LOPA-693464 format. One line per 2 residues: their letters; for each residue x negated, z negated, y negated of N, C-alpha, C. Coordinates in steps of 0.2 Angstrom, whole numbers. Atoms other than C-alpha are relative to their C-alpha. Example, Ala and Ser with C-alpha at 12.3 -4.5 7.8 and 13.67 -1.06 7.14 Angstrom:
AS = -4:0:6:-62:-39:22:-4:0:-6; 4:1:6:-68:-36:5:4:-3:-5
***
This chain:
MK = -4:1:9:0:-1:-1:-2:2:-6; 3:3:7:-7:3:-18:2:-5:-2
SK = 1:7:3:-11:-10:-29:2:4:-6; -1:-2:4:-1:-9:-43:-4:-6:-8
GF = 5:1:3:-14:-19:-54:-5:3:-5; 4:-2:6:-26:-15:-69:-7:-2:5
SL = 7:0:-4:-44:-11:-62:-6:-3:-7; 3:4:4:-58:-22:-70:-2:5:-7
IE = 1:-4:5:-64:-6:-81:5:2:-5; -7:1:7:-45:-5:-89:-2:-5:-4
IL = -3:6:5:-44:-23:-93:-6:2:-5; 4:4:7:-63:-21:-103:3:6:-4
TV = 2:-6:8:-58:-4:-112:8:-4:-2; -6:0:5:-41:-11:-118:-4:-8:-2
II = 1:6:1:-51:-28:-122:-4:4:-8; 5:-5:3:-65:-15:-131:6:1:-7
VI = -5:-3:4:-49:-6:-140:0:-6:-4; -5:6:2:-42:-24:-146:-6:0:-7
LV = 4:4:5:-59:-30:-153:-2:5:-6; 1:-5:7:-62:-13:-161:5:-1:-5
LI = -6:0:5:-44:-14:-169:-2:-7:-7; 2:6:4:-49:-31:-174:-5:-1:-9
TL = 6:-1:4:-65:-27:-181:3:3:-7; -4:-6:5:-54:-13:-191:0:-3:-6
FV = -4:2:5:-42:-25:-198:-1:-6:-3; 1:8:3:-51:-43:-203:0:1:-8
PS = 0:0:6:-56:-35:-219:4:4:-5; -7:-1:3:-40:-28:-224:2:-7:0
FH = -2:6:0:-35:-45:-221:-2:-4:-4; 5:4:8:-48:-53:-233:5:3:-8
RI = -3:-3:7:-42:-40:-245:5:-3:-4; -6:3:0:-24:-45:-244:1:-7:-2
RT = 0:5:1:-27:-63:-244:-3:-1:-6; 3:2:6:-38:-61:-261:6:1:-5
KA = -7:-2:3:-24:-51:-267:7:-5:-3; -8:5:1:-11:-64:-263:-1:-5:-6
NT = 2:7:3:-22:-78:-269:-2:2:-8; 1:0:6:-27:-70:-286:8:2:-5
AI = -7:0:3:-8:-67:-289:4:-6:1; -2:5:0:-3:-84:-285:-6:-6:-5
CA = 6:3:6:-19:-91:-297:4:3:-6; -4:-3:6:-9:-80:-310:4:-3:-3
NQ = -5:3:2:7:-88:-308:-2:-6:-2; 1:8:2:-1:-105:-308:-2:0:-6
MK = 2:1:7:-9:-101:-324:8:0:-7; -5:-2:5:6:-95:-332:5:-6:0
QI = -5:5:0:17:-112:-326:-5:-5:-4; 3:5:5:2:-120:-335:0:2:-7
GT = -4:-2:7:6:-111:-349:7:-3:-3; -7:4:1:24:-116:-350:-1:-8:-1
LL = 1:8:3:19:-135:-350:-3:1:-4; 6:-1:7:6:-132:-363:6:-1:-6
SI = -5:0:7:21:-125:-374:5:-5:1; -3:4:2:32:-138:-370:-2:-8:-1
YS = 2:7:2:21:-153:-371:-1:1:-7; 1:0:8:16:-146:-390:9:-1:-1
LD = -7:1:4:35:-146:-393:3:-8:0; -1:8:1:35:-164:-388:-6:-4:-3
NN = 6:4:4:19:-168:-398:-1:2:-7; 1:-3:7:22:-161:-415:-4:5:-2
GY = 2:-7:0:17:-143:-410:-9:0:4; 7:1:-2:-1:-152:-404:0:2:9
LP = 2:1:-6:-9:-147:-388:-1:-5:6; 4:5:-3:-16:-159:-374:-6:-3:-3
FS = 8:-1:0:-34:-166:-379:-3:-3:6; 6:2:-5:-47:-169:-369:-4:-7:2
GG = -2:7:1:-45:-188:-367:5:-4:1; -5:3:-1:-37:-201:-364:0:-8:-2
YR = 0:6:0:-46:-219:-367:6:-3:-6; -8:3:5:-30:-231:-377:-5:2:-8
QY = -1:2:6:-40:-233:-391:-6:7:-5; -2:-6:3:-43:-214:-396:8:4:-4
FA = -3:-1:3:-27:-213:-400:3:-3:-4; -5:3:3:-20:-228:-405:2:-1:-8
GG = -2:1:7:-13:-228:-423:-1:8:-1; 2:-7:0:-16:-208:-423:6:3:-4
SY = -3:-4:6:-6:-195:-432:6:3:4; -4:-5:-6:3:-189:-416:1:-5:8
KD = -1:5:-5:11:-200:-403:-2:4:9; 2:-2:-4:4:-194:-385:7:-3:6
IW = -4:2:-4:20:-195:-373:-2:-7:6; 5:5:-4:10:-205:-361:-4:-4:-2
SY = 5:7:1:-2:-217:-370:3:-6:0; -5:7:1:12:-230:-374:4:1:7
RD = -5:0:-7:23:-227:-356:-5:-7:-1; 1:7:-6:25:-243:-348:4:0:5
IP = -2:0:-8:22:-242:-331:-2:-6:5; 4:7:-2:19:-257:-320:-7:2:3
QK = 6:0:-2:2:-260:-317:-4:-5:7; 2:2:-7:-3:-260:-300:-8:-2:1
IS = 5:3:-2:-23:-265:-302:-3:0:-8; 5:-1:8:-32:-272:-318:-4:2:-1
GW = 6:-2:4:-46:-267:-328:0:7:0; 0:-6:-2:-48:-248:-321:6:1:-6
DN = -6:-4:3:-30:-245:-327:0:1:-4; -1:0:7:-31:-249:-345:-4:7:-4
RN = 4:-8:4:-43:-233:-347:2:5:2; -5:-7:-2:-30:-221:-339:-5:6:1
LL = 7:-5:-2:-45:-212:-330:4:6:2; -4:-4:-2:-32:-199:-320:1:3:-6
YH = -2:-4:8:-28:-195:-340:-4:1:-5; 6:1:5:-44:-195:-347:-1:10:1
SW = 2:-8:1:-44:-172:-347:6:2:-3; -8:-2:2:-31:-163:-353:5:4:3
PG = -6:-3:-5:-23:-156:-336:5:-8:2; -1:7:1:-21:-177:-335:6:-1:-5
HL = -3:1:5:-12:-177:-349:8:4:1; -7:-3:0:3:-166:-342:3:-3:5
LP = -2:3:-6:6:-177:-327:8:-3:-2; -6:1:3:21:-182:-337:5:3:2
YF = -5:-6:-2:30:-169:-332:1:1:6; -1:-2:-6:28:-169:-313:5:-6:3
DL = -4:8:-2:39:-182:-303:-4:0:4; 5:2:-5:26:-191:-294:0:-10:1
NL = -2:5:-2:31:-207:-297:-7:-6:0; 6:4:1:13:-215:-300:1:-6:-3
ET = -2:7:3:12:-234:-301:-5:-2:-3; 7:3:5:-6:-234:-310:-3:7:-3
YS = 4:-5:3:-16:-220:-319:-8:-1:4; 9:-1:-3:-34:-226:-310:-1:5:4
RA = 2:-3:-6:-43:-217:-301:-5:-2:1; 4:2:0:-54:-222:-290:-7:5:0
GI = 1:-1:1:-70:-221:-290:-6:3:6; -2:-4:-5:-77:-208:-280:-8:4:4
SY = 5:-1:-1:-94:-201:-269:2:3:8; -4:-3:-7:-95:-190:-253:-4:-2:5
NE = 3:2:-8:-100:-195:-235:-1:5:3; 3:-7:-2:-110:-184:-228:1:1:9
ST = -1:1:-8:-105:-191:-209:5:3:0; -6:-4:-1:-87:-183:-212:1:5:-4
GK = 3:-9:3:-91:-169:-224:8:-1:-6; -5:1:5:-78:-178:-236:2:-6:-5
LR = 6:6:6:-78:-193:-250:2:-5:5; 1:5:-4:-81:-209:-244:5:-2:-1
KP = -7:5:0:-65:-219:-242:-1:-5:-1; -1:6:-1:-64:-236:-249:5:-5:4
TK = -3:4:-3:-61:-251:-239:10:1:0; -7:5:2:-43:-256:-247:7:8:1
VN = -4:-6:-1:-37:-237:-244:4:2:8; -2:1:-5:-34:-240:-226:8:-3:0
DD = -7:6:2:-18:-253:-231:2:2:-5; -3:-1:4:-15:-244:-246:-1:6:-1
PM = 4:-5:2:-17:-224:-246:-1:2:-8; -2:-1:7:-11:-223:-264:-6:-6:-3
YH = 5:5:6:-26:-237:-271:-4:5:-6; 4:-5:3:-34:-230:-285:1:7:1
NF = -1:-6:-1:-25:-214:-281:-5:5:4; 6:-2:-6:-37:-210:-269:1:7:4
IL = -1:-7:-1:-26:-198:-261:1:5:-3; -2:-4:6:-20:-189:-273:-8:4:-1
VE = 7:-4:4:-39:-186:-281:-4:2:8; 1:-4:-5:-42:-181:-262:0:5:3
EM = -5:-6:0:-30:-169:-261:-3:5:-3; 5:-3:5:-37:-163:-276:-5:6:1
LY = 8:-1:-1:-55:-161:-271:1:7:6; 3:-1:-5:-53:-155:-255:5:4:5
EG = -7:-3:-3:-35:-148:-250:5:3:-4; -3:-5:7:-30:-136:-266:5:-3:-2
GH = -5:6:4:-20:-151:-272:5:-4:2; -5:5:-2:-6:-165:-271:6:2:-2
GP = -3:1:2:8:-160:-270:4:6:-5; 1:-6:4:16:-150:-285:-5:-1:-4
LK = 8:-3:4:-2:-153:-294:-2:5:1; 6:-9:-1:-8:-137:-284:1:3:-5
VF = 0:-6:5:-3:-129:-299:-6:0:-4; 6:2:2:-19:-136:-305:-8:3:4
VC = 6:-3:-5:-32:-127:-290:2:5:1; -1:-8:-3:-33:-108:-287:0:-2:9
PE = 3:0:-8:-32:-105:-270:-5:1:3; 7:-2:-2:-47:-96:-270:-5:-6:-1
AV = 3:4:1:-55:-110:-275:-3:-7:4; 2:5:-4:-53:-121:-261:-5:3:7
ST = 4:-3:-3:-62:-110:-251:-8:4:0; 7:-3:2:-76:-105:-262:-7:-8:-1
PD = 3:6:1:-92:-118:-259:-2:1:-8; 2:-1:4:-98:-124:-275:-9:-2:1
AR = 8:0:-1:-117:-121:-278:-5:-4:-2; 4:6:3:-123:-135:-287:2:-5:6
AL = -2:5:-8:-115:-147:-272:-6:4:6; 6:-3:-6:-126:-136:-259:-8:-1:-1
TQ = 7:1:0:-143:-137:-267:1:-10:-2; 2:10:-1:-138:-161:-265:2:2:5
GF = 1:3:-8:-136:-157:-248:7:1:4; -8:0:-2:-115:-155:-247:5:3:-1
DR = -5:-5:1:-101:-145:-246:5:0:-5; -5:2:4:-87:-146:-259:3:7:-3
PR = -2:-6:3:-75:-134:-266:0:0:-6; 2:-3:9:-77:-125:-284:5:-6:-2
VS = -4:4:3:-66:-139:-291:-4:-6:-5; 2:4:5:-71:-149:-308:2:-9:4
SS = -2:8:1:-71:-169:-305:-8:-4:-2; 2:3:4:-82:-174:-316:-9:-3:3
SM = 7:-2:-5:-101:-178:-309:-1:-5:6; -1:1:-8:-95:-184:-292:-7:3:3
DK = 5:-3:-8:-111:-181:-278:0:-5:3; -1:3:-6:-116:-189:-265:-5:-8:1
YS = 3:6:1:-126:-202:-271:4:-6:-5; -4:4:6:-116:-209:-288:9:1:2
ST = -9:-3:2:-97:-213:-290:3:-3:-7; -3:3:6:-98:-218:-308:4:8:-2
NE = -1:-5:5:-90:-209:-322:5:4:1; -5:-4:-3:-76:-199:-312:5:-2:-4
VG = -7:1:6:-62:-197:-326:3:9:1; -4:-6:-2:-48:-184:-325:2:1:5
LP = -1:-1:-7:-38:-175:-314:-2:6:2; 4:-7:-5:-48:-163:-302:5:7:-3
SS = -2:-6:0:-44:-144:-308:-4:6:1; 9:-5:2:-54:-128:-305:4:5:-5
YL = -2:-4:7:-46:-123:-322:-4:-4:-6; 2:3:6:-55:-126:-339:4:1:-6
GH = -4:1:6:-49:-128:-356:-5:4:-5; 4:-3:3:-57:-121:-371:0:-7:-5
KD = 0:5:0:-65:-136:-379:2:0:-11; 0:-1:7:-64:-131:-398:9:0:0
IF = -8:-2:-1:-44:-130:-394:4:-6:2; -4:6:-3:-41:-144:-382:-6:-8:-4
GS = 4:6:2:-57:-156:-390:-3:-2:4; 3:2:-5:-66:-167:-383:0:-8:-2
NS = 1:7:2:-65:-187:-381:5:-3:-6; -2:6:6:-54:-192:-395:7:8:1
KN = -9:-4:0:-35:-184:-401:-3:6:-7; 1:-7:3:-43:-166:-410:0:4:2
SM = -2:-6:-4:-35:-155:-400:5:4:-8; -3:-7:2:-27:-138:-409:10:0:-2
KL = -6:1:3:-10:-137:-415:1:9:5; -2:-4:-3:-2:-121:-402:2:7:-5
ED = -1:-3:4:5:-113:-416:-5:4:-4; 7:-3:3:-14:-111:-425:-5:2:4
IS = 6:-2:-2:-23:-105:-411:0:12:1; 0:-7:-1:-28:-86:-411:1:4:7
TE = -2:-3:-4:-20:-74:-401:-4:2:6; 6:-4:-5:-35:-66:-392:-6:-7:2
SL = 3:4:-4:-43:-82:-388:-1:-3:5; 0:1:-7:-48:-90:-372:0:-8:0
LI = -3:8:1:-37:-105:-370:-3:-4:8; 2:4:-9:-40:-108:-349:-4:7:3
AE = 1:-6:-6:-50:-99:-338:-4:-5:5; 2:3:-8:-57:-102:-319:-6:-3:-1
GS = 7:2:0:-71:-113:-317:-1:-7:1; 1:7:-1:-79:-130:-315:-6:-3:-3
NY = 2:5:5:-89:-143:-325:-2:-6:3; 3:10:-2:-98:-161:-322:-2:-2:-5
GT = 1:4:6:-100:-175:-332:-5:0:-2; 8:-2:2:-118:-175:-334:-3:5:-4
IY = 5:-7:4:-122:-157:-340:7:3:-3; -1:-3:4:-106:-152:-349:6:-3:-3
GP = -4:4:2:-94:-165:-353:5:-2:6; -5:3:-7:-81:-175:-342:8:1:-2
NQ = -7:-1:1:-66:-167:-349:4:6:3; -2:-8:-3:-64:-149:-340:1:5:-5
TF = 0:-3:6:-68:-140:-354:-7:7:2; 7:-3:0:-79:-126:-358:-2:2:-10
HT = 2:-1:8:-89:-123:-375:-4:6:-2; 2:-8:2:-91:-108:-386:-5:0:-5
GP = 4:-3:5:-100:-113:-400:-7:0:-3; 8:-2:-1:-118:-113:-408:-2:-5:2
GS = 5:4:-1:-133:-122:-400:-2:4:6; 3:-4:-6:-145:-120:-386:1:-1:6
NA = 0:5:-7:-140:-130:-372:9:0:3; -4:2:-2:-127:-133:-359:9:1:-4
YS = -6:1:3:-113:-137:-372:3:4:-5; -1:-6:4:-116:-121:-382:4:5:3
AA = 0:-5:-1:-110:-104:-380:-7:3:6; 7:-2:-5:-129:-102:-372:4:-1:7
GT = -4:2:-7:-120:-112:-357:5:4:4; -9:-3:-4:-103:-103:-353:0:8:-1
FA = 0:-8:3:-109:-83:-361:-3:4:4; 6:-1:-2:-125:-83:-356:-3:6:5
MR = 2:1:-8:-129:-82:-339:-6:-2:2; 6:4:-1:-144:-90:-345:0:-2:-6
GA = 2:6:5:-149:-105:-358:-5:2:-4; 8:-2:3:-160:-103:-371:-5:-5:3
YG = 5:5:-3:-178:-109:-369:-1:-1:7; 2:3:-9:-179:-108:-349:4:-3:2
SS = -3:6:-1:-165:-119:-347:4:4:8; -3:-2:-8:-155:-116:-329:7:1:-1
NY = -7:-2:-2:-138:-112:-335:-1:10:-1; 1:-8:-2:-140:-92:-329:4:0:7
IG = -5:-1:-7:-131:-83:-316:-5:1:5; 3:-1:-5:-146:-85:-306:-1:-9:2
GT = 0:7:0:-144:-106:-308:5:-2:5; -3:1:-4:-133:-117:-301:7:-6:-3
TV = -6:3:2:-124:-124:-316:5:5:-7; -6:-5:3:-112:-111:-321:5:-2:-2
LF = -9:2:-1:-96:-114:-328:5:3:3; -7:-7:-1:-84:-99:-325:-1:1:9
SY = 0:-3:-10:-80:-94:-306:3:5:0; -4:-6:-1:-75:-77:-304:1:2:7
MH = -3:2:-7:-67:-79:-288:4:7:5; -4:-6:-3:-55:-63:-287:-3:7:0
DN = 1:-6:-3:-63:-49:-280:-4:0:6; 3:0:-10:-74:-44:-263:-9:0:-4
TK = 4:-1:2:-91:-46:-272:-2:-6:5; 6:1:-7:-107:-50:-257:-3:-1:-4
EI = 8:-1:2:-123:-48:-264:1:2:-9; 4:1:8:-130:-52:-283:-6:4:0
WV = 6:0:6:-145:-44:-292:-1:-1:-6; -1:1:6:-151:-51:-306:-8:2:-1
SD = 6:-1:4:-164:-45:-319:-4:-5:-3; 2:6:2:-177:-55:-326:1:-1:-7
FV = -2:2:6:-175:-60:-344:-7:3:-5; 1:-6:4:-180:-45:-355:0:-1:-10
GG = 0:-1:4:-182:-43:-374:3:7:-3; -3:-4:1:-172:-30:-385:5:0:2
YS = -6:1:-3:-157:-35:-384:6:0:-6; -2:0:7:-143:-33:-396:8:-1:3
SA = -7:1:-3:-124:-37:-396:3:7:3; -4:-10:-1:-122:-16:-397:-2:1:7
FV = 5:-4:-6:-132:-13:-382:3:-4:7; -5:4:-5:-123:-30:-371:7:5:-1
NR = -6:-1:0:-106:-22:-377:-1:9:1; -1:-7:-3:-110:-2:-372:-1:2:7
FN = 2:1:-6:-117:-8:-357:4:-1:4; -9:3:-4:-99:-17:-349:2:4:-1
KA = -8:-5:-2:-89:-5:-355:-4:6:4; 0:-6:-5:-99:8:-345:-2:-1:9
YN = -1:1:-7:-102:0:-330:4:-8:4; -5:3:-4:-89:-12:-325:4:1:2
PM = 2:6:-2:-85:-19:-314:-5:-2:5; 8:-2:-6:-103:-13:-305:-6:-5:-2
AA = 6:3:2:-114:-22:-316:4:-4:-9; -1:3:6:-114:-33:-332:-6:-3:-3
AA = 6:-1:4:-126:-37:-347:2:-8:-5; 0:6:7:-129:-54:-357:-5:0:-5
KD = 6:5:2:-139:-61:-369:-1:-7:-3; 1:5:1:-146:-75:-375:2:-4:-7
WG = -6:1:5:-132:-81:-386:-1:-7:-1; 1:6:-1:-141:-99:-385:-7:2:-7
AP = 6:-2:2:-157:-91:-396:1:6:-2; -1:-9:2:-149:-73:-403:-7:1:-2
EH = 5:-3:2:-166:-73:-413:-6:2:6; 3:-2:-5:-176:-72:-398:1:8:3
GK = -2:-8:-1:-165:-54:-395:-3:2:7; 1:-2:-6:-167:-56:-374:7:-2:1
GL = -6:0:-7:-155:-54:-360:-1:1:8; 1:-3:-7:-153:-50:-343:8:5:2
LA = -8:-4:-4:-142:-39:-332:0:-3:6; -3:-1:-7:-133:-43:-316:2:4:5
SS = -3:-6:-3:-126:-31:-303:2:0:7; -3:4:-9:-115:-33:-287:-2:8:3
QY = 2:-5:-6:-124:-17:-279:-8:0:-4; 7:-1:2:-142:-13:-278:-2:5:-4
PR = 6:-4:7:-151:-8:-295:-3:5:1; 7:-2:0:-165:0:-288:-6:-4:-2
ED = 8:6:2:-183:-10:-292:0:2:-5; 1:0:8:-182:-3:-309:4:1:-4
WS = -7:0:3:-164:-4:-313:1:8:-2; 1:-7:4:-163:15:-315:7:2:3
LY = -9:0:-3:-146:15:-304:6:0:-8; -4:1:4:-140:11:-324:-4:1:-6
KS = 2:-4:6:-153:22:-335:2:1:-7; -2:-2:5:-141:29:-344:3:-3:-8
IL = -2:5:6:-138:15:-355:-9:-3:-1; 9:5:4:-155:7:-353:-5:3:-6
QG = 2:-6:3:-162:23:-360:-8:-4:-3; 5:1:-1:-180:17:-357:-3:-8:4
RN = 2:6:0:-179:-2:-357:-2:-2:7; 3:3:-2:-191:-9:-345:4:-7:4
YK = -3:5:-3:-183:-22:-330:-2:2:6; 0:1:-7:-186:-28:-313:5:-5:3
ID = -5:8:-4:-176:-40:-299:-4:-4:-1; 3:7:1:-179:-57:-302:1:-4:8
KF = -4:6:-6:-167:-65:-290:5:6:3; -7:-3:-5:-154:-60:-276:2:-4:3
HS = -4:4:-3:-141:-69:-270:3:5:6; -2:-5:-3:-136:-63:-254:8:-4:2
ED = -7:4:-2:-117:-67:-245:0:-5:2; 0:8:-2:-120:-83:-236:-6:-3:-5
SG = 4:4:4:-130:-90:-252:7:-5:-5; -3:6:3:-113:-99:-260:1:2:-8
KN = 2:0:5:-115:-92:-276:4:9:-1; -4:-8:1:-102:-75:-274:3:-1:-6
YF = -6:2:6:-91:-84:-288:-5:1:-7; 5:-3:7:-107:-79:-301:0:5:-3
FG = -1:-4:1:-99:-65:-302:4:8:2; -8:-2:-3:-83:-54:-303:4:-1:-5
NM = -7:3:2:-66:-58:-307:3:-6:-3; -3:9:0:-56:-72:-313:6:2:-7
NI = -7:0:4:-39:-76:-322:0:-3:-6; -1:3:6:-38:-80:-340:8:0:-2
LR = -7:1:5:-23:-87:-352:-5:1:-5; 4:-1:9:-27:-82:-369:5:-3:-4
GD = -4:5:5:-20:-90:-385:8:1:-2; -5:-2:0:-4:-81:-384:3:1:7
LS = -3:1:-7:-1:-87:-367:1:7:4; 1:-4:-7:-4:-72:-357:-5:-1:4
IS = 6:0:-6:-13:-69:-341:0:8:2; 5:-5:-3:-26:-58:-337:-5:1:5
KK = 8:0:-5:-39:-53:-322:-3:3:-4; 6:-3:4:-54:-49:-331:-6:-1:3
HI = 7:1:-1:-71:-46:-327:-6:-2:-3; 6:4:5:-88:-56:-332:-2:6:-4
GW = -1:-2:5:-92:-41:-341:3:2:-7; -4:-3:5:-78:-38:-350:0:-7:-5
IY = 1:7:4:-79:-59:-355:-6:3:-4; 6:-1:2:-96:-56:-359:0:5:-7
EN = -1:-5:7:-93:-42:-371:5:-2:-6; -2:4:5:-79:-48:-379:0:-7:-2
KI = 1:9:-2:-86:-66:-380:2:-3:-6; 0:4:8:-84:-68:-401:6:0:-1
NL = -4:0:1:-66:-65:-400:4:-6:4; -2:7:-6:-63:-77:-384:-1:-6:-4
SR = 0:8:1:-71:-92:-393:3:-1:-4; -3:1:7:-61:-90:-408:4:-7:1
***
């Protein structure tokens, strides 16, 4: 009697065909996921824009400020709706400092149905054995002790309940390059100075979005009124910062100066006087996560730069490459290039705009470097509350208008 089963060769053939199909479709699935996350992120930014608008209506037109310690707004010109809110104080000491509240996202917490018993935030650090936050002993009895679970989920799980609106889905699966240099893996989400050695100075509600410092202020009630903001201003961008470098209040900086607290640390790819705030370093502010950037080539730091050259280069080669000058020390007339495609050793791939300028490859970041977010596209919220996806080259090209 003839067997009705499959032969070994037939089974192996079917397996090989399935594996080939998986190989073909996995990149497509990744692109679909990236597009979906980009759309979700844009929608979250739109919701944040709506919350900011509502907040301004409730606070005499002002936007939330990046700060929250009581001494900053006591007797101020406008009354924040949560600063004097009478809630049960679960834990003494820390509560009086409003640590979750000490950032512009934290000021929006009253608009969420969370029923928080305290504003305090747990002192956190990294546990190498678990790959997560080191858990205070009291959390075993009380998961919301100092809002520990809320902070942990914001940092590692993409958000806590409705607060997911403050964390881009791509940020959760994007490792932070600065954390990797310290030997631990954490998503690209702001959490002040959290590292594996220290649990001090953690303030604010974790978020993967940064606010414009000159608009949201810093450590005081000096935020602007929504109606006074230029429609072209970059109100909110995607990114992550740290308390010991950029200030604890989840903002980016666009003003004069030669350090991370200025345009040098935000737009230049490289800070003035050889500091590490450049696309080859680890302390970059912005997160460009909405594309398929895998490899990045970075040129050396050379002279002969001007704003006109930066604009011409970025118009011509966006989205393959980008140019940025040293905004921190424009008198140097220096800058560098970055490319997501191999530019050739002398960068001659872009020779039509370089016009004889001499470059060489200074750094290369591979797909597994954890630095893919250094180059590409991100969603932004403008002063008119419109949402758009922009390339790093466009951001640098329009730095002046975005900084207003």
